[in-house]
DSSP file (Angstrom, degrees, kcal/mol; ACC not computed):
  #  RESIDUE AA STRUCTURE BP1 BP2  ACC     N-H-->O    O-->H-N    N-H-->O    O-->H-N    TCO  KAPPA ALPHA  PHI   PSI    X-CA   Y-CA   Z-CA
    1    1 A M              0   0    0      0, 0.0    81,-0.2     0, 0.0     2,-0.1   0.000 360.0 360.0 360.0 136.5    0.0    0.0    0.0
    2    2 A E        -     0   0    0     76,-0.2    74,-0.0    77,-0.1    77,-0.0  -0.444 360.0-158.8 -72.2 142.3    1.3    3.5   -0.9
    3    3 A K  E     -A   77   0A   0     74,-3.0    74,-2.4    -2,-0.1     2,-0.3  -0.971  11.6-141.5-124.2 116.2    2.0    6.0    1.8
    4    4 A P  E     -A   76   0A   0      0, 0.0     2,-0.5     0, 0.0    72,-0.2  -0.595  10.3-160.4 -79.1 136.2    2.1    9.7    0.9
    5    5 A L  E     -A   75   0A   0     70,-3.2    70,-2.8    -2,-0.3     2,-0.5  -0.972  10.2-172.2-113.4 122.9    4.7   11.8    2.5
    6    6 A V  E     +A   74   0A   0     -2,-0.5     2,-0.4    68,-0.2    68,-0.2  -0.974   7.4 175.1-123.4 127.2    4.0   15.5    2.5
    7    7 A V  E     -A   73   0A   0     66,-2.5    66,-3.2    -2,-0.5     2,-0.4  -0.998  10.3-162.7-129.7 132.2    6.4   18.2    3.6
    8    8 A T  E     -A   72   0A   0     -2,-0.4     2,-0.4    64,-0.2    64,-0.2  -0.927   2.6-168.7-114.7 143.9    5.9   22.0    3.3
    9    9 A I  E     -A   71   0A   0     62,-2.6    62,-2.5    -2,-0.4     2,-0.2  -0.996  19.1-132.7-131.2 125.2    8.7   24.6    3.6
   10   10 A E  E     -A   70   0A   0     -2,-0.4     2,-0.3    60,-0.2    60,-0.2  -0.524  25.0-166.6 -76.6 142.6    7.9   28.2    3.9
   11   11 A H        -     0   0    0     58,-2.5     4,-0.1    -2,-0.2     7,-0.0  -0.878  22.3-151.8-127.1 162.8    9.9   30.6    1.6
   12   12 A H        +     0   0    0     -2,-0.3     2,-0.2     2,-0.1    57,-0.1  -0.148  69.5  80.8-126.8  36.8   10.4   34.3    1.6
   13   13 A S  S    S-     0   0    0      1,-0.1     2,-0.1    55,-0.1    -2,-0.1  -0.689  88.4 -80.5-126.5 180.0   10.9   34.9   -2.2
   14   14 A T     >  -     0   0    0     -2,-0.2     4,-2.2     1,-0.1     5,-0.2  -0.469  41.3-112.2 -79.2 160.9    8.6   35.3   -5.1
   15   15 A R  H  > S+     0   0    0      1,-0.2     4,-2.5     2,-0.2     5,-0.2   0.912 118.9  52.3 -57.4 -43.6    7.2   32.1   -6.7
   16   16 A A  H  > S+     0   0    0      1,-0.2     4,-2.3     2,-0.2    -1,-0.2   0.894 108.8  50.2 -62.7 -40.8    9.2   32.8   -9.9
   17   17 A E  H  > S+     0   0    0      2,-0.2     4,-2.2     1,-0.2    -1,-0.2   0.902 110.9  48.6 -64.5 -40.9   12.4   33.1   -7.8
   18   18 A V  H  X S+     0   0    0     -4,-2.2     4,-2.6     2,-0.2    -2,-0.2   0.927 111.4  49.5 -66.4 -44.0   11.8   29.9   -6.0
   19   19 A L  H  X S+     0   0    0     -4,-2.5     4,-2.6     1,-0.2    -1,-0.2   0.902 110.7  51.0 -60.2 -41.2   11.1   28.0   -9.2
   20   20 A A  H  X S+     0   0    0     -4,-2.3     4,-2.4     2,-0.2    -1,-0.2   0.901 110.7  48.3 -64.1 -40.5   14.2   29.4  -10.8
   21   21 A K  H  X S+     0   0    0     -4,-2.2     4,-1.9     2,-0.2    -2,-0.2   0.915 111.8  49.6 -65.8 -42.1   16.3   28.3   -7.8
   22   22 A L  H  X S+     0   0    0     -4,-2.6     4,-0.5     2,-0.2    -2,-0.2   0.922 112.4  47.4 -61.8 -44.3   14.8   24.8   -7.9
   23   23 A K  H >< S+     0   0    0     -4,-2.6     3,-0.8     1,-0.2     4,-0.3   0.917 112.9  49.1 -62.5 -43.3   15.5   24.4  -11.6
   24   24 A A  H 3< S+     0   0    0     -4,-2.4     3,-0.3     1,-0.2    -1,-0.2   0.821 118.9  38.8 -65.7 -31.2   19.0   25.6  -11.2
   25   25 A R  H >X S+     0   0    0     -4,-1.9     4,-1.6     1,-0.2     3,-0.9   0.313  81.4 103.6-104.2   8.2   19.6   23.2   -8.3
   26   26 A F  H <X S+     0   0    0     -3,-0.8     4,-2.7    -4,-0.5    -1,-0.2   0.843  76.6  61.9 -61.5 -30.2   17.7   20.2   -9.6
   27   27 A G  H 3> S+     0   0    0     -4,-0.3     4,-2.4    -3,-0.3    -1,-0.3   0.870 101.5  52.2 -59.0 -37.1   21.1   18.7  -10.5
   28   28 A E  H <> S+     0   0    0     -3,-0.9     4,-2.0     2,-0.2    -1,-0.2   0.919 109.0  49.3 -64.8 -43.9   22.0   18.7   -6.8
   29   29 A I  H  X S+     0   0    0     -4,-1.6     4,-1.7     1,-0.2    -2,-0.2   0.937 111.5  49.9 -60.5 -46.1   18.7   16.9   -5.9
   30   30 A R  H  X S+     0   0    0     -4,-2.7     4,-1.6     1,-0.2    -2,-0.2   0.910 110.2  49.6 -58.5 -43.6   19.5   14.3   -8.6
   31   31 A S  H  < S+     0   0    0     -4,-2.4    -1,-0.2     1,-0.2    -2,-0.2   0.828 107.8  54.9 -69.0 -29.4   23.0   13.8   -7.3
   32   32 A Q  H  < S+     0   0    0     -4,-2.0    -1,-0.2     1,-0.2    -2,-0.2   0.849 117.7  34.2 -70.2 -34.0   21.7   13.3   -3.8
   33   33 A I  H >X S+     0   0    0     -4,-1.7     3,-1.8    -5,-0.2     4,-1.0   0.599  94.0  92.5 -96.4 -10.7   19.2   10.6   -4.8
   34   34 A A  G >< S+     0   0    0     -4,-1.6     3,-0.7     1,-0.3    -1,-0.2   0.846  79.3  57.7 -52.9 -41.2   21.4    9.0   -7.5
   35   35 A P  G 34 S+     0   0    0      0, 0.0    -1,-0.3     0, 0.0    -2,-0.1   0.745 116.6  36.7 -62.7 -18.9   23.0    6.4   -5.3
   36   36 A Y  G <4 S+     0   0    0     -3,-1.8     2,-0.4    -4,-0.1    20,-0.3   0.508 107.6  74.2-108.2  -8.0   19.6    5.1   -4.4
   37   37 A A    <<  -     0   0    0     -4,-1.0    18,-0.3    -3,-0.7     3,-0.1  -0.893  49.8-166.4-118.3 137.9   17.8    5.5   -7.8
   38   38 A S  S    S+     0   0    0     16,-3.2     2,-0.3    -2,-0.4    17,-0.2   0.695  84.7  10.2 -88.9 -21.6   18.1    3.5  -11.0
   39   39 A S  E     -B   54   0A   0     15,-1.2    15,-2.2     2,-0.0     2,-0.4  -0.986  58.0-168.4-154.9 149.5   16.2    6.2  -12.9
   40   40 A V  E     -B   53   0A   0     -2,-0.3     2,-0.4    13,-0.2    13,-0.2  -0.988   7.3-179.7-137.9 125.6   14.9    9.7  -12.5
   41   41 A H  E     -B   52   0A   0     11,-2.5    11,-2.7    -2,-0.4     2,-0.4  -0.996   7.7-172.8-127.5 127.2   12.5   11.4  -14.9
   42   42 A A  E     -B   51   0A   0     -2,-0.4     2,-0.4     9,-0.2     9,-0.2  -0.940  10.9-170.1-124.2 142.6   11.3   15.0  -14.3
   43   43 A E  E     -B   50   0A   0      7,-2.6     7,-2.5    -2,-0.4     2,-0.2  -0.974  17.0-145.5-132.9 118.6    8.7   17.2  -16.0
   44   44 A W  E     -B   49   0A   0     -2,-0.4     5,-0.2     5,-0.2     2,-0.2  -0.575  17.1-178.4 -85.6 143.5    8.5   20.9  -15.2
   45   45 A T        -     0   0    0      3,-3.0     3,-0.5    -2,-0.2    -1,-0.0  -0.691  46.7 -94.1-124.0-178.8    5.3   22.8  -15.1
   46   46 A E  S    S+     0   0    0     -2,-0.2   -27,-0.1     1,-0.2     3,-0.1   0.645 125.5  39.4 -75.1 -11.2    4.6   26.5  -14.4
   47   47 A S  S    S-     0   0    0      1,-0.1    19,-3.0    17,-0.0     2,-0.3   0.420 128.0 -57.6-116.9   1.7    4.0   25.7  -10.7
   48   48 A G  E     - C   0  65A   0     -3,-0.5    -3,-3.0    17,-0.2     2,-0.3  -0.971  64.2 -60.7 162.8-144.7    6.6   23.1  -10.0
   49   49 A V  E     -BC  44  64A   0     15,-2.1    15,-2.9    -2,-0.3     2,-0.5  -0.999  22.1-151.9-144.9 142.9    7.9   19.7  -11.1
   50   50 A T  E     -BC  43  63A   0     -7,-2.5    -7,-2.6    -2,-0.3     2,-0.4  -0.962  23.8-171.8-111.3 131.7    6.6   16.2  -11.2
   51   51 A A  E     -BC  42  62A   0     11,-2.6    11,-2.6    -2,-0.5     2,-0.5  -0.963  18.5-158.8-130.0 144.5    9.2   13.4  -10.9
   52   52 A Q  E     -BC  41  61A   0    -11,-2.7   -11,-2.5    -2,-0.4     2,-0.4  -0.989  18.6-178.1-118.4 122.9    9.2    9.7  -11.3
   53   53 A V  E     -BC  40  60A   0      7,-2.8     7,-3.3    -2,-0.5     2,-0.5  -0.951  13.9-155.1-122.1 140.6   12.0    7.8   -9.5
   54   54 A T  E     +BC  39  59A   0    -15,-2.2   -16,-3.2    -2,-0.4   -15,-1.2  -0.978  21.6 164.4-116.6 126.4   12.7    4.1   -9.5
   55   55 A T  E >   - C   0  58A   0      3,-2.3     3,-2.5    -2,-0.5   -18,-0.2  -0.998  68.1  -1.3-141.9 137.2   14.7    2.6   -6.6
   56   56 A L  T 3  S-     0   0    0     -2,-0.4    -1,-0.1     1,-0.3   -19,-0.1   0.837 129.5 -61.1  52.2  34.4   15.0   -1.0   -5.6
   57   57 A G  T 3  S+     0   0    0      1,-0.2    -1,-0.3    -3,-0.0   -20,-0.0   0.556 113.7 120.6  73.7   6.9   12.7   -1.8   -8.5
   58   58 A Q  E <   -C   55   0A   0     -3,-2.5    -3,-2.3    20,-0.0     2,-0.3  -0.895  60.9-132.2-108.8 129.7    9.9    0.3   -6.9
   59   59 A P  E     -C   54   0A   0      0, 0.0     2,-0.5     0, 0.0    -5,-0.2  -0.622  20.4-166.2 -80.0 136.9    8.4    3.3   -8.7
   60   60 A I  E     -C   53   0A   0     -7,-3.3    -7,-2.8    -2,-0.3     2,-0.4  -0.986   4.2-157.3-125.5 122.4    8.1    6.5   -6.6
   61   61 A A  E     +CD  52  76A   0     15,-0.9    15,-3.1    -2,-0.5     2,-0.3  -0.815  19.3 172.2 -97.1 137.6    5.9    9.4   -7.8
   62   62 A S  E     -CD  51  75A   0    -11,-2.6   -11,-2.6    -2,-0.4     2,-0.3  -0.975  14.9-167.4-143.3 158.6    6.7   12.8   -6.4
   63   63 A R  E     -CD  50  74A   0     11,-2.3    11,-2.7    -2,-0.3     2,-0.5  -0.992   7.7-160.3-147.2 136.4    5.6   16.4   -7.0
   64   64 A I  E     -CD  49  73A   0    -15,-2.9   -15,-2.1    -2,-0.3     2,-0.4  -0.984  15.6-173.5-116.4 121.5    7.0   19.8   -5.9
   65   65 A D  E     -CD  48  72A   0      7,-2.6     7,-3.1    -2,-0.5     2,-0.5  -0.935   6.8-158.4-116.0 139.4    4.5   22.6   -6.0
   66   66 A V  E     + D   0  71A   0    -19,-3.0     5,-0.2    -2,-0.4     2,-0.2  -0.961  15.3 169.1-118.8 127.7    5.4   26.2   -5.4
   67   67 A D        -     0   0    0      3,-2.8   -20,-0.0    -2,-0.5    -2,-0.0  -0.558  55.7 -78.2-119.1-166.1    3.0   28.9   -4.4
   68   68 A E  S    S+     0   0    0     -2,-0.2   -55,-0.1     1,-0.2     3,-0.1   0.663 125.6  15.2 -69.8 -15.7    3.5   32.5   -3.1
   69   69 A R  S    S+     0   0    0      1,-0.2   -58,-2.5   -57,-0.1     2,-0.3   0.619 120.5  43.4-128.8 -27.2    4.4   31.3    0.4
   70   70 A L  E     -A   10   0A   0    -60,-0.2    -3,-2.8   -58,-0.0     2,-0.5  -0.904  52.5-146.1-131.8 152.4    5.1   27.6    0.5
   71   71 A V  E     -AD   9  66A   0    -62,-2.5   -62,-2.6    -2,-0.3     2,-0.5  -0.982  26.1-161.6-108.7 127.9    6.9   24.8   -1.3
   72   72 A R  E     -AD   8  65A   0     -7,-3.1    -7,-2.6    -2,-0.5     2,-0.5  -0.955   6.0-168.7-117.9 121.6    5.0   21.6   -1.0
   73   73 A L  E     -AD   7  64A   0    -66,-3.2   -66,-2.5    -2,-0.5     2,-0.5  -0.931   3.9-176.2-108.0 128.0    6.7   18.2   -1.6
   74   74 A E  E     -AD   6  63A   0    -11,-2.7   -11,-2.3    -2,-0.5     2,-0.4  -0.992   1.0-178.2-124.2 126.8    4.6   15.1   -1.9
   75   75 A V  E     -AD   5  62A   0    -70,-2.8   -70,-3.2    -2,-0.5     2,-0.8  -0.989  16.6-150.2-123.8 129.3    6.2   11.7   -2.3
   76   76 A R  E     -AD   4  61A   0    -15,-3.1   -15,-0.9    -2,-0.4   -74,-0.0  -0.863  18.3-163.1-102.4 105.1    4.1    8.6   -2.8
   77   77 A L  E     -A    3   0A   0    -74,-2.4   -74,-3.0    -2,-0.8   -17,-0.1  -0.758  15.2-127.9 -93.3 127.5    6.1    5.7   -1.3
   78   78 A P    >>  -     0   0    0      0, 0.0     4,-1.5     0, 0.0     3,-1.2  -0.303  38.1 -94.1 -66.4 159.6    5.2    2.2   -2.2
   79   79 A G  H 3> S+     0   0    0      1,-0.3     4,-0.5     2,-0.2     3,-0.4   0.817 123.3  53.7 -43.3 -47.8    4.7   -0.2    0.8
   80   80 A L  H 34 S+     0   0    0      1,-0.2     3,-0.4     2,-0.1    -1,-0.3   0.867 117.1  37.3 -59.9 -37.2    8.2   -1.6    0.8
   81   81 A L  H X4 S+     0   0    0     -3,-1.2     3,-2.3     1,-0.2    -1,-0.2   0.574  91.5  89.3 -93.1  -9.8    9.8    1.9    1.0
   82   82 A A  H >< S+     0   0    0     -4,-1.5     3,-1.7    -3,-0.4     4,-0.3   0.765  75.7  69.8 -59.3 -24.7    7.1    3.5    3.3
   83   83 A V  T 3< S+     0   0    0     -4,-0.5     3,-0.3    -3,-0.4    -1,-0.3   0.720  95.6  55.5 -65.7 -18.3    9.2    2.3    6.3
   84   84 A L  T <> S+     0   0    0     -3,-2.3     4,-2.6     1,-0.2    -1,-0.3   0.392  75.4 103.5 -92.1   3.1   11.8    5.0    5.2
   85   85 A S  H <> S+     0   0    0     -3,-1.7     4,-2.7     1,-0.2     5,-0.2   0.857  78.9  50.7 -59.1 -38.5    9.3    7.9    5.3
   86   86 A G  H  > S+     0   0    0     -3,-0.3     4,-2.1    -4,-0.3    -1,-0.2   0.916 112.4  46.9 -64.1 -43.3   10.5    9.3    8.6
   87   87 A L  H  > S+     0   0    0     -4,-0.2     4,-2.0     2,-0.2    -2,-0.2   0.929 114.1  47.3 -62.9 -47.4   14.1    9.3    7.4
   88   88 A I  H  X S+     0   0    0     -4,-2.6     4,-2.6     1,-0.2     5,-0.2   0.921 110.9  51.6 -61.6 -45.4   13.2   10.9    4.1
   89   89 A E  H  X S+     0   0    0     -4,-2.7     4,-2.6    -5,-0.2    -1,-0.2   0.905 108.7  51.3 -61.4 -40.7   11.1   13.5    5.8
   90   90 A G  H  X S+     0   0    0     -4,-2.1     4,-1.8     2,-0.2    -1,-0.2   0.907 110.9  47.7 -61.3 -42.9   14.0   14.4    8.1
   91   91 A V  H  X S+     0   0    0     -4,-2.0     4,-3.4     2,-0.2     5,-0.4   0.924 112.7  48.9 -64.7 -44.5   16.4   14.8    5.2
   92   92 A V  H  X S+     0   0    0     -4,-2.6     4,-2.5     1,-0.2    -2,-0.2   0.921 112.0  48.3 -63.1 -44.2   13.9   17.0    3.3
   93   93 A R  H  < S+     0   0    0     -4,-2.6    -1,-0.2    -5,-0.2    -2,-0.2   0.854 119.1  40.3 -64.5 -34.4   13.2   19.2    6.3
   94   94 A R  H  < S+     0   0    0     -4,-1.8     4,-0.3    -5,-0.2    -2,-0.2   0.915 128.4  27.5 -79.5 -46.6   16.9   19.7    6.9
   95   95 A E  H >X S+     0   0    0     -4,-3.4     4,-1.0    -5,-0.2     3,-0.6   0.734 103.6  76.9 -92.5 -25.4   18.2   20.0    3.3
   96   96 A G  H >X S+     0   0    0     -4,-2.5     3,-1.2    -5,-0.4     4,-0.7   0.913  91.7  52.3 -54.5 -51.0   15.2   21.5    1.5
   97   97 A P  H >4 S+     0   0    0      0, 0.0     3,-0.8     0, 0.0     4,-0.3   0.816 102.1  61.8 -59.1 -28.0   15.5   25.0    2.8
   98   98 A K  H X4 S+     0   0    0     -3,-0.6     3,-0.9    -4,-0.3    -2,-0.2   0.832  98.6  56.3 -64.8 -31.4   19.2   25.1    1.6
   99   99 A L  H << S+     0   0    0     -3,-1.2    -1,-0.2    -4,-1.0   -74,-0.1   0.701 102.8  56.4 -72.7 -18.6   18.0   24.5   -2.0
  100  100 A L  T <<        0   0    0     -3,-0.8    -1,-0.2    -4,-0.7    -2,-0.2   0.460 360.0 360.0 -92.9  -2.1   15.8   27.7   -1.7
  101  101 A R    <         0   0    0     -3,-0.9    -1,-0.2    -4,-0.3    -2,-0.1   0.485 360.0 360.0 -80.4 360.0   18.7   30.0   -0.8
């Protein structure tokens, strides 16, 4: 059974600035998950990015949405990987704001 993990991070920039920072630093995000992922596919929209990651043979759907005040990350973890949700949430809360600077 899938378990959604949702993390929100407040930002103090414009939506356009945050999106530009995320796009510029998406390579960093990719490199952080690369040791654990066999594939990463991202599709940008005007409000964020949708990503499909495969790790341990399991597909993981994620989405980052940016509004005028918050960045919202939703990751849908399949049952096998749901046990890691606490660890993933901690990393996102700690490292996420650094990507927005």
